[in-house]
N, C-alpha and C positions, 0 to 999 in steps of 0.2 A: 440935308443929311445924307443923300445917294452921292453928292460929292466929295463930304467928308470919308466915306465909306469907302468910295474909288480912291483918293488919295492914300489913305491908310492902306487899303489892300495892296496898291501898287508898291507902297515903300516896302512893305512887308515881303512881298514878291522878289523886289531888288534885293533887298538885303539878305534874303535867304537863295538865292540865286535859283528863284522857282518860274522866273520869265519864262514863257517859251523861246528856246533861240533862234528858231527859225521864222516864227511870227513876225512880221513886218508889220503888218498891218495894226491900225489902232494902238501904234506905240509912238509915243514924243520922239520927236527926232528920226521917224523911219516915216518909210513912204513907200509907193509902188517904184518910185525912181532908185531908192535903196536896194529895194528887191530886186530890179531889173541891173543894177551893177554888181551885185552880189552874182545873178546867174549869170551873167556875161563873163565876170571874173572866172566861175567856176570854167566854165567853157573854156577858156582860153589857157587854163594851167591844164586842163584835160587835152587840150589839142598839143601843149607842149610836150605831154608827156604820152604823145600818141597813143592816147587813149578814145574809145568810143565814149560821146555823151549823146544821153538819151533824156528829154525834158517832158514829164508828163503835168499837164494842167488842169485843174477842175474849175467848174465854174458853178458855183453851187446856189442856185437861184433862190431866193427868200431863204437865204441861210439862216439869218437870225430867228426865225418862222419854226424852223426845224429843230430847235433845242431841245432836247428831252431832259424836262426838270429832275426828275429821278437820277439821270446818269451825270446831269452835271453835279447836283451836292454829291453824288456818291465821289468824284473826281476831285470836287473840292475837298471832302474830308481826307481822302486816301492819297492823291498826288500831293496837293496842296497844304495838307495838314491845318485845315482850319477846326477850330473849336465849337462846341456845340453851340454855345451861344451866337458865334458869330452865323453858324450854318441856318440856325434858328432864323436871324434874320435876314438873309439871302433867301431861305425858303420864304418869308411872308413877302418880301419883295417880288416873288416868282407866282407864287400859287393864290388862288382864290381869286384870280382876276376876271373879268368878264369882257365882253366886247359886244358892240351894236352897231351897225351901219345905216346912214342916213342917206335915202337918195330921192331924189325927186319929191321931197317932202315927206317921204313915208320911212318909218323907221322899222328895222329886221327886229326879229325876236331877240332876246338877249342870249349869248353863247358864252358859255364857259372857255376859256383860254387855257388849253391844255399842255400845249408846247411852246416854244420861243422865249425870248427875252424881250421885254418892255422897249415897243419901239420910241426912239428919239429919247431912250434913258441915260444918263451918264455914264451907268454903270454896265449897261448891256454889253459894248462892244469887247471891255475886260472879260466879263463872264464868258463872253463867244470865244475870245482867243485863250480860256482855259479849256474851255470845251473841246477845242478842235488840238489841244497842245499835243495829244497823242499823235495825230498823223505825223508828226514829224517822225516817230519812232518806227515807221512802215519799212525804211531800208535796212531796219535792224532785224527783219523777221527772218 
């Protein structure tokens, strides 16, 4: 089911021009090599035009664990224009999950998962890309 949702959501985003333009990770035919080539190209163009180039890099440790569910759902509603039934499915995919840790034969208490997308999920990387899509707008502020 998750693969079908991911495929259909990706098709919807592509057909409506809603895929984050500068998000190269977690996209088919894109990689860190693609990102490196784009940055290098931008630097060379700026140098040819005698412009100063600045590069800011972020390392978001455990980034997938930091996704705020309510913010993600709001972005999916407002920026991606998902309907109530689709949002309800995504909400059920994210919310009311629990986790427990096993270590040396002992189990921790069961804890509610309040943030993040499910680790190892097929849909998680796409949801994360949509969650962070507004970062591309920072230079427009």
